[in-house]
N, C-alpha and C positions, 0 to 999 in steps of 0.2 A: 476888578471885582473879585477875581480868584484870589489875589494877594490879600485883599481885605478879609475874605472868608477864612483864609488860613490864619491870618492874624487874630481874628475873632475866635477861632477854634470851633465854629459851628456853622453849618449850612442847612437852612430850612429845618432847624430843630435837631439836626443830626450832628453829634459831636465829631469833630475831626481830630483824629489821633495821629500823632507823629510816630512813625515806625522807629523801633529801636533795633531792628534786625540789621546785622552787618552785611547781609547780602543785598539789601535794598539799595538802589542807586537813585540819585536825584535826577529827575527828568529835565533835559535841556529844553527850556521854554521855546526858544526860537525853532529848534528842530521839531518839537511837538506841533506848534502852530503851522509850520510849513507842511508837515505830514498831513495835518488836518485839511489844509487848503488843497493839497494835491489830491487827496482822496475825494473831497467834494467835487473838485474840478473833473476828475475822472468819471465819477458817478453821474454828474449832471450833464457833461458834454463829452461822450466817448470819442475816440479818434475817428470812428466811422461817420460822425456828424460834424467833424471839424470843417469840412469844405463848405457846409451850409452856413456855419457861423461866419466864415471868412467872406462868403459872397453876400452876406447881409450888410457888412460894414460899409459897402460902397454907397448905401443910402443915407448914412448918418454923417453929416458934415464934420462933426467933432472928431471923427476917425480919419478924415482925409489928410494926406500929407500937405505940408506947407507949400511945396512947389508942385501944384496940381497940373499934371499934363493933360492935354486935350483928350487923349484916349483913355484916361484913368477911369476904371470901373466898367468899361464896355464888355470885357470878358466876363466879369462877375454878373453883369446885367443879363447876359445870355444864360449863365448858370442858374441865376435866380428865376428866370422865365421857365427853364426846364423843371426846376424844383416845384414851382408854384403852378405849373400848367397854364401859364400865360403865354400866348404866342408872341415870339420876338419879331419885331418889324422895324423898318426904317423910321416909321413915325415914332415908335417908342424910343429909339435911339436919339432922335432929335429932341424929344421931350426931356430925356435924361440930360442931354447936353445943355438945354435951357435951364434945367434944375441946377446944374453945376455952375452955369454962368451967373446965376443969382445967389451963389454960395449956399444953396439949399434952404433959402428962406421961404420960397413959395413953390408949390407943386402945381404946375400948369400942364394940363393934358390928361385926358381920360385914361389912356393906357398906363401911364406911370402911376396915376392914382390907384388904378386897379391892382397893379403890381405891389404898391406899397401897402394897400389893404390886405392883400394876400400874405405879405411878409409879416405884417403885424398880427396875423392870426396864428402864427407858429405857436404851438403850445409850450408854455413855460411852466414847469412843475417843480415843486420841492419835495415830491414823494420820495425820491431816492435819498434826499437829505434827511427827511424825517425818519426813514428806515434806519439810516446810519445812527441818528441820535437815539432812536429806540434801542438799537443794539448796544450802544454805549451805556444807556441807562440799565440794561440788563447786566452788563459787566461791572459797572461801577454803581452798585446798589448799596443802600445803608447796611445791608447784612455783610 
């Protein structure tokens, strides 16, 4: 879409002018997009929250390794319980093992269901992303 806008010479009624200054350099697209992704990733999920995102993955079968070991996810299960204030117990461990045995198709057991509901209530927000785009709009304005 950006290439089309540049080709058309206008974006939302604002003329796009090619700079003729010799000091201007063309932006490397790949580097720009990677920098944008890195910035959004840092703002949305700082390193201090990385352990939380890693311990959530054990609940999603699409993130499981192809050679699933019997003890896979049990350490993450303990961490998730501590994050979500759900008591860890042998029954919960057995419910999680049953969950893995059926390849994550069905959640059977009240404790695992409670933990999954708690994990699904983690707030996901785009506020930081929106702030970044607002700042970008202040820098790249029609003026």
